MOPAC internal coordinates of N, CA, C and O (Angstrom, degrees):
PM7 1SCF
backbone

  N    0.0000 0     0.00 0     0.00 0    0    0    0
  C    1.4493 1     0.00 0     0.00 0    1    0    0
  C    1.5274 1   107.39 1     0.00 0    2    1    0
  O    1.2310 1   121.14 1   -44.71 1    3    2    1
  N    1.3252 1   115.43 1   135.29 1    3    2    1
  C    1.4613 1   119.26 1   179.70 1    5    3    2
  C    1.5209 1   109.90 1   -72.05 1    6    5    3
  O    1.2310 1   121.08 1   -19.79 1    7    6    5
  N    1.3064 1   115.55 1   160.21 1    7    6    5
  C    1.4707 1   119.40 1   179.94 1    9    7    6
  C    1.5257 1   110.98 1   -64.54 1   10    9    7
  O    1.2310 1   120.67 1   146.18 1   11   10    9
  N    1.3322 1   116.33 1   -33.82 1   11   10    9
  C    1.4702 1   119.96 1   178.32 1   13   11   10
  C    1.5290 1   110.49 1   -64.92 1   14   13   11
  O    1.2310 1   120.69 1   134.60 1   15   14   13
  N    1.3227 1   116.29 1   -45.40 1   15   14   13
  C    1.4613 1   120.54 1   178.73 1   17   15   14
  C    1.5215 1   110.65 1   -64.75 1   18   17   15
  O    1.2310 1   120.02 1   139.09 1   19   18   17
  N    1.3186 1   117.57 1   -40.91 1   19   18   17
  C    1.4570 1   121.45 1   178.24 1   21   19   18
  C    1.5285 1   110.39 1   -60.88 1   22   21   19
  O    1.2310 1   120.22 1   139.15 1   23   22   21
  N    1.3257 1   117.19 1   -40.85 1   23   22   21
  C    1.4633 1   120.96 1   178.68 1   25   23   22
  C    1.5316 1   110.19 1   -63.74 1   26   25   23
  O    1.2310 1   120.17 1   140.15 1   27   26   25
  N    1.3271 1   117.29 1   -39.85 1   27   26   25
  C    1.4683 1   120.29 1   178.16 1   29   27   26
  C    1.5241 1   111.50 1   -65.62 1   30   29   27
  O    1.2310 1   120.42 1   138.97 1   31   30   29
  N    1.3223 1   116.80 1   -41.03 1   31   30   29
  C    1.4646 1   120.80 1   178.15 1   33   31   30
  C    1.5253 1   109.99 1   -62.09 1   34   33   31
  O    1.2310 1   120.12 1   134.77 1   35   34   33
  N    1.3108 1   117.38 1   -45.23 1   35   34   33
  C    1.4620 1   120.99 1   179.30 1   37   35   34
  C    1.5285 1   111.33 1   -63.31 1   38   37   35
  O    1.2310 1   120.31 1   140.67 1   39   38   37
  N    1.3176 1   117.02 1   -39.33 1   39   38   37
  C    1.4677 1   120.71 1   177.88 1   41   39   38
  C    1.5261 1   110.31 1   -65.10 1   42   41   39
  O    1.2310 1   120.41 1   139.98 1   43   42   41
  N    1.3056 1   116.83 1   -40.02 1   43   42   41
  C    1.4673 1   120.69 1   179.81 1   45   43   42
  C    1.5200 1   111.70 1   -64.08 1   46   45   43
  O    1.2310 1   120.00 1   148.16 1   47   46   45
  N    1.3153 1   117.60 1   -31.84 1   47   46   45
  C    1.4728 1   121.26 1   179.16 1   49   47   46
  C    1.5259 1   111.87 1   -64.90 1   50   49   47
  O    1.2310 1   120.35 1   154.22 1   51   50   49
  N    1.3250 1   116.94 1   -25.78 1   51   50   49
  C    1.4649 1   121.04 1  -177.19 1   53   51   50
  C    1.5246 1   113.54 1   -92.00 1   54   53   51
  O    1.2310 1   119.84 1   176.63 1   55   54   53
  N    1.3184 1   117.90 1    -3.37 1   55   54   53
  C    1.4604 1   121.83 1  -178.19 1   57   55   54
  C    1.5226 1   109.53 1   -77.73 1   58   57   55
  O    1.2310 1   120.90 1   -49.23 1   59   58   57
  N    1.3072 1   115.88 1   130.77 1   59   58   57
  C    1.4622 1   119.93 1   173.48 1   61   59   58
  C    1.5245 1   107.57 1  -110.80 1   62   61   59
  O    1.2310 1   121.19 1   -41.17 1   63   62   61
  N    1.3107 1   115.34 1   138.83 1   63   62   61
  C    1.4586 1   119.23 1  -178.96 1   65   63   62
  C    1.5147 1   109.88 1  -104.68 1   66   65   63
  O    1.2310 1   121.33 1   -28.87 1   67   66   65
  N    1.3072 1   115.05 1   151.13 1   67   66   65
  C    1.4539 1   121.18 1   176.95 1   69   67   66
  C    1.5273 1   108.52 1   -85.37 1   70   69   67
  O    1.2310 1   120.08 1   -19.95 1   71   70   69
  N    1.3154 1   117.46 1   160.05 1   71   70   69
  C    1.4667 1   119.41 1   174.73 1   73   71   70
  C    1.5296 1   111.95 1   -56.60 1   74   73   71
  O    1.2310 1   120.38 1   144.10 1   75   74   73
  N    1.3273 1   116.87 1   -35.90 1   75   74   73
  C    1.4616 1   120.51 1   179.29 1   77   75   74
  C    1.5260 1   111.13 1   -64.84 1   78   77   75
  O    1.2310 1   120.78 1   138.58 1   79   78   77
  N    1.3131 1   116.12 1   -41.42 1   79   78   77
  C    1.4596 1   120.10 1   179.31 1   81   79   78
  C    1.5273 1   110.81 1   -66.60 1   82   81   79
  O    1.2310 1   120.28 1   138.87 1   83   82   81
  N    1.3259 1   117.07 1   -41.13 1   83   82   81
  C    1.4644 1   119.93 1   177.13 1   85   83   82
  C    1.5215 1   110.92 1   -61.86 1   86   85   83
  O    1.2310 1   120.16 1   141.26 1   87   86   85
  N    1.3285 1   117.30 1   -38.74 1   87   86   85
  C    1.4654 1   120.83 1   178.53 1   89   87   86
  C    1.5291 1   110.20 1   -65.65 1   90   89   87
  O    1.2310 1   120.09 1   138.07 1   91   90   89
  N    1.3197 1   117.43 1   -41.93 1   91   90   89
  C    1.4659 1   120.51 1   176.64 1   93   91   90
  C    1.5246 1   110.66 1   -60.62 1   94   93   91
  O    1.2310 1   120.52 1   137.56 1   95   94   93
  N    1.3157 1   116.62 1   -42.44 1   95   94   93
  C    1.4594 1   120.86 1   179.63 1   97   95   94
  C    1.5315 1   110.96 1   -65.78 1   98   97   95
  O    1.2310 1   120.69 1   139.99 1   99   98   97
  N    1.3352 1   116.29 1   -40.01 1   99   98   97
  C    1.4648 1   120.99 1   178.89 1  101   99   98
  C    1.5231 1   110.82 1   -61.59 1  102  101   99
  O    1.2310 1   121.08 1   134.55 1  103  102  101
  N    1.3201 1   115.53 1   -45.45 1  103  102  101
  C    1.4667 1   120.17 1   179.46 1  105  103  102
  C    1.5238 1   111.39 1   -66.18 1  106  105  103
  O    1.2310 1   120.47 1   140.23 1  107  106  105
  N    1.3089 1   116.70 1   -39.77 1  107  106  105
  C    1.4510 1   120.41 1   178.70 1  109  107  106
  C    1.5304 1   110.53 1   -63.07 1  110  109  107
  O    1.2310 1   120.74 1   138.19 1  111  110  109
  N    1.3168 1   116.20 1   -41.81 1  111  110  109
  C    1.4607 1   121.20 1   177.65 1  113  111  110
  C    1.5255 1   110.46 1   -62.47 1  114  113  111
  O    1.2310 1   120.70 1   134.36 1  115  114  113
  N    1.3374 1   116.26 1   -45.64 1  115  114  113
  C    1.4669 1   120.45 1   179.99 1  117  115  114
  C    1.5268 1   110.39 1   -61.90 1  118  117  115
  O    1.2310 1   120.47 1   136.64 1  119  118  117
  N    1.3169 1   116.71 1   -43.36 1  119  118  117
  C    1.4625 1   120.08 1   179.56 1  121  119  118
  C    1.5238 1   110.69 1   -63.19 1  122  121  119
  O    1.2310 1   120.53 1   131.29 1  123  122  121
  N    1.3107 1   116.59 1   -48.71 1  123  122  121
  C    1.4585 1   120.28 1  -177.49 1  125  123  122
  C    1.5173 1   112.53 1   -58.47 1  126  125  123
  O    1.2310 1   120.84 1   138.64 1  127  126  125
  N    1.3314 1   116.00 1   -41.36 1  127  126  125
  C    1.4588 1   119.49 1  -178.08 1  129  127  126
  C    1.5186 1   112.73 1   -75.62 1  130  129  127
  O    1.2310 1   119.92 1   142.98 1  131  130  129
  N    1.3076 1   117.76 1   -37.02 1  131  130  129
  C    1.4615 1   119.00 1  -178.94 1  133  131  130
  C    1.5238 1   111.85 1   -79.49 1  134  133  131
  O    1.2310 1   120.31 1   141.49 1  135  134  133
  N    1.3127 1   117.01 1   -38.51 1  135  134  133
  C    1.4623 1   120.51 1   179.86 1  137  135  134
  C    1.5312 1   110.89 1   -65.19 1  138  137  135
  O    1.2310 1   120.84 1   147.83 1  139  138  137
  N    1.3025 1   116.01 1   -32.17 1  139  138  137
  C    1.4647 1   121.31 1   177.72 1  141  139  138
  C    1.5332 1   110.45 1   -60.71 1  142  141  139
  O    1.2310 1   120.89 1   141.56 1  143  142  141
  N    1.3206 1   115.91 1   -38.44 1  143  142  141
  C    1.4652 1   121.06 1  -179.69 1  145  143  142
  C    1.5250 1   112.82 1   -86.15 1  146  145  143
  O    1.2310 1   120.42 1   151.46 1  147  146  145
  N    1.3303 1   116.81 1   -28.54 1  147  146  145
  C    1.4604 1   120.86 1  -176.04 1  149  147  146
  C    1.5296 1   108.47 1  -143.41 1  150  149  147
  O    1.2310 1   120.30 1   -76.14 1  151  150  149
  N    1.3116 1   117.02 1   103.86 1  151  150  149
  C    1.4673 1   122.19 1  -175.40 1  153  151  150
  C    1.5273 1   113.24 1   -65.13 1  154  153  151
  O    1.2310 1   119.87 1   168.57 1  155  154  153
  N    1.3245 1   117.85 1   -11.43 1  155  154  153
  C    1.4622 1   120.34 1   178.73 1  157  155  154
  C    1.5276 1   112.70 1   -81.19 1  158  157  155
  O    1.2310 1   120.06 1   168.66 1  159  158  157
  N    1.3244 1   117.49 1   -11.34 1  159  158  157
  C    1.4644 1   121.53 1   176.98 1  161  159  158
  C    1.5254 1   108.38 1   -71.26 1  162  161  159
  O    1.2310 1   120.96 1   -47.25 1  163  162  161
  N    1.3324 1   115.77 1   132.75 1  163  162  161
  C    1.4612 1   120.55 1   179.09 1  165  163  162
  C    1.5190 1   110.03 1  -116.55 1  166  165  163
  O    1.2310 1   121.27 1   -16.28 1  167  166  165
  N    1.3175 1   115.18 1   163.72 1  167  166  165
  C    1.4722 1   119.39 1   175.96 1  169  167  166
  C    1.5299 1   110.00 1   -63.14 1  170  169  167
  O    1.2310 1   120.75 1   144.44 1  171  170  169
  N    1.3023 1   116.18 1   -35.56 1  171  170  169
  C    1.4684 1   120.12 1   178.23 1  173  171  170
  C    1.5323 1   110.42 1   -60.34 1  174  173  171
  O    1.2310 1   120.45 1   138.68 1  175  174  173
  N    1.3142 1   116.75 1   -41.32 1  175  174  173
  C    1.4631 1   120.08 1   178.49 1  177  175  174
  C    1.5311 1   110.82 1   -63.00 1  178  177  175
  O    1.2310 1   120.62 1   138.29 1  179  178  177
  N    1.3066 1   116.41 1   -41.71 1  179  178  177
  C    1.4675 1   121.08 1   178.09 1  181  179  178
  C    1.5228 1   109.74 1   -62.38 1  182  181  179
  O    1.2310 1   120.24 1   134.85 1  183  182  181
  N    1.3313 1   117.15 1   -45.15 1  183  182  181
  C    1.4611 1   121.20 1   179.39 1  185  183  182
  C    1.5300 1   111.13 1   -62.23 1  186  185  183
  O    1.2310 1   120.18 1   137.76 1  187  186  185
  N    1.3205 1   117.27 1   -42.24 1  187  186  185
  C    1.4621 1   120.51 1   179.47 1  189  187  186
  C    1.5253 1   111.37 1   -61.56 1  190  189  187
  O    1.2310 1   120.37 1   135.37 1  191  190  189
  N    1.3139 1   116.89 1   -44.63 1  191  190  189
  C    1.4577 1   120.47 1  -179.47 1  193  191  190
  C    1.5341 1   111.45 1   -68.94 1  194  193  191
  O    1.2310 1   120.50 1   142.66 1  195  194  193
  N    1.3163 1   116.65 1   -37.34 1  195  194  193
  C    1.4625 1   120.49 1   178.22 1  197  195  194
  C    1.5237 1   110.22 1   -63.88 1  198  197  195
  O    1.2310 1   120.34 1   136.85 1  199  198  197
  N    1.3289 1   116.95 1   -43.15 1  199  198  197
  C    1.4654 1   120.65 1   178.34 1  201  199  198
  C    1.5302 1   110.42 1   -63.99 1  202  201  199
  O    1.2310 1   120.48 1   138.72 1  203  202  201
  N    1.3132 1   116.69 1   -41.28 1  203  202  201
  C    1.4589 1   121.61 1   178.46 1  205  203  202
  C    1.5338 1   110.32 1   -60.83 1  206  205  203
  O    1.2310 1   120.25 1   135.20 1  207  206  205
  N    1.3247 1   117.14 1   -44.80 1  207  206  205
  C    1.4620 1   120.94 1   178.62 1  209  207  206
  C    1.5275 1   111.75 1   -64.00 1  210  209  207
  O    1.2310 1   120.64 1   141.65 1  211  210  209
  N    1.3266 1   116.38 1   -38.35 1  211  210  209
  C    1.4629 1   120.08 1   178.83 1  213  211  210
  C    1.5312 1   110.75 1   -64.98 1  214  213  211
  O    1.2310 1   120.48 1   139.53 1  215  214  213
  N    1.3452 1   116.68 1   -40.47 1  215  214  213
  C    1.4657 1   119.96 1   177.71 1  217  215  214
  C    1.5220 1   110.84 1   -64.88 1  218  217  215
  O    1.2310 1   120.21 1   137.81 1  219  218  217
  N    1.3254 1   117.21 1   -42.19 1  219  218  217
  C    1.4612 1   121.34 1   178.68 1  221  219  218
  C    1.5141 1   111.19 1   -61.83 1  222  221  219
  O    1.2310 1   120.83 1   136.78 1  223  222  221
  N    1.3001 1   116.01 1   -43.22 1  223  222  221
  C    1.4702 1   120.51 1   179.89 1  225  223  222
  C    1.5282 1   110.36 1   -64.20 1  226  225  223
  O    1.2310 1   120.50 1   139.04 1  227  226  225
  N    1.3342 1   116.65 1   -40.96 1  227  226  225
  C    1.4666 1   121.00 1   179.16 1  229  227  226
  C    1.5232 1   110.48 1   -64.18 1  230  229  227
  O    1.2310 1   120.28 1   140.19 1  231  230  229
  N    1.3310 1   117.08 1   -39.81 1  231  230  229
  C    1.4636 1   120.47 1   179.18 1  233  231  230
  C    1.5215 1   111.71 1   -68.04 1  234  233  231
  O    1.2310 1   119.63 1   147.23 1  235  234  233
  N    1.3097 1   118.31 1   -32.77 1  235  234  233
  C    1.4581 1   121.93 1   178.43 1  237  235  234
  C    1.5063 1   111.89 1   -67.63 1  238  237  235
  O    1.2310 1   120.14 1   151.05 1  239  238  237
  N    1.3225 1   117.33 1   -28.95 1  239  238  237
  C    1.4703 1   121.94 1  -179.19 1  241  239  238
  C    1.5199 1   111.96 1   -75.37 1  242  241  239
  O    1.2310 1   120.31 1   160.73 1  243  242  241
  N    1.3255 1   117.00 1   -19.27 1  243  242  241
  C    1.4752 1   120.98 1  -176.10 1  245  243  242
  C    1.5025 1   110.80 1   -76.08 1  246  245  243
  O    1.2310 1   120.10 1   180.00 1  247  246  245

């Protein structure tokens, strides 16, 4: 591994993500995997389902 790459890896280890960023990454992952299998899947559909799941989870906590 080059020293430049090693420095990037070390920098990445110190990065902390916010819950919002993790949610964006989760949705992006879901979109990428589902759209690959079905081109009719849209980001909007992923967002709608994610919001629905979040509401369901919030209602379960009550």
